[in-house]
N, C-alpha and C positions, 0 to 999 in steps of 0.2 A: 239114615246115614250114620255111619260109624265115625267115631272120633278117636284118634290115638291118645294115649294117656298124657303125653306132653302138650298136645293141643288143648285138651280139656283143662289141664292144670294152668296153662297160660290164660285161657278164657276166664277161669275162676280168679286168677290174679288180677286181671283187668277189671273184673266185676267188683272185686274187693276195694278197688280204688274209685269206683263209680258211685256218685251220690245215690243214696237209697231211693229217692223219689223217681229216678230214671233207670234204676238198675235192671228191672225186669224188661223194660222196653229195649234197653241196650243189649241185654242178653239175647232177646229174640232177634234183634237186628243183626248182631254179630253172627249168630248161628245161621241165619238165613243167607247172609252174604257169603260166609265161608263155605256152606254146603252148596250153594249155587256155583261157586268157583270150582269146587271139587267135581261136581257133575259136569261142568263145562270141559274139564280136563279128562273126563272119563274115568275118574277115580271113585273108589268105593269108600274112601276114608278121608277125613279132614286131618290135615297136618298143621304144624306150627306156622309154616309160611302163609297158609291160607287164613289163619287166625290173625296174624300180623297184618296181612293185606286188608282184611275186613275191618280191623281196628283203625288203620290209617284212613280207609275210605269212610268210616263212620264218624271220625273225629272232625269237627268243624275246622275249616281252614284257619280261623282266627287263633286256635289253640294248638294247631299241629306242630308248631315249632318246639313244643315241650315234649313231644313224643320220644325223641332220642334219649333224653334224660330218663324218662319213665322206662324205656326199654332197658337201659343200663341197670336201673334199679331192679329189674325183673330178670337180670342175668342174660339179656340178649345183647348182641353187638349191633348197634344201630347202623354201622357201615354195611352190614349184610343186607340191610333193607333200604339203602340209599335210593335204589331204583323206584321204591314206593314213595319215599319221602320227598324226592325231588320232582315228582310228576304231578 
C-alpha cells in the first residue's frame, strides 16, 4: 500500500511523540488500521485523514481528550476531525 508524503510525515510526527517502548507496536497498528481503511474505500494510497482516523481509533479513550491539543501542535485543525473525536 502506498502512502502519500503528508500521511507518512504525520505518522512519523505521531511516532516521535510515542514512548519508545511502544513505538514499533504503535507504528504497526497505525499502518494496519490506515491501510485497511484505504482498502475499504477502494483506494490505492493512504492519506492524512486515514492516519488521523487510525490515530484516534488506536488512542485509549482515557487519553483521547488530549488529541485535539496534539493535533494543533502538529498543524492540524481538530475541528476538521470532530466527527472522529466525538464518536
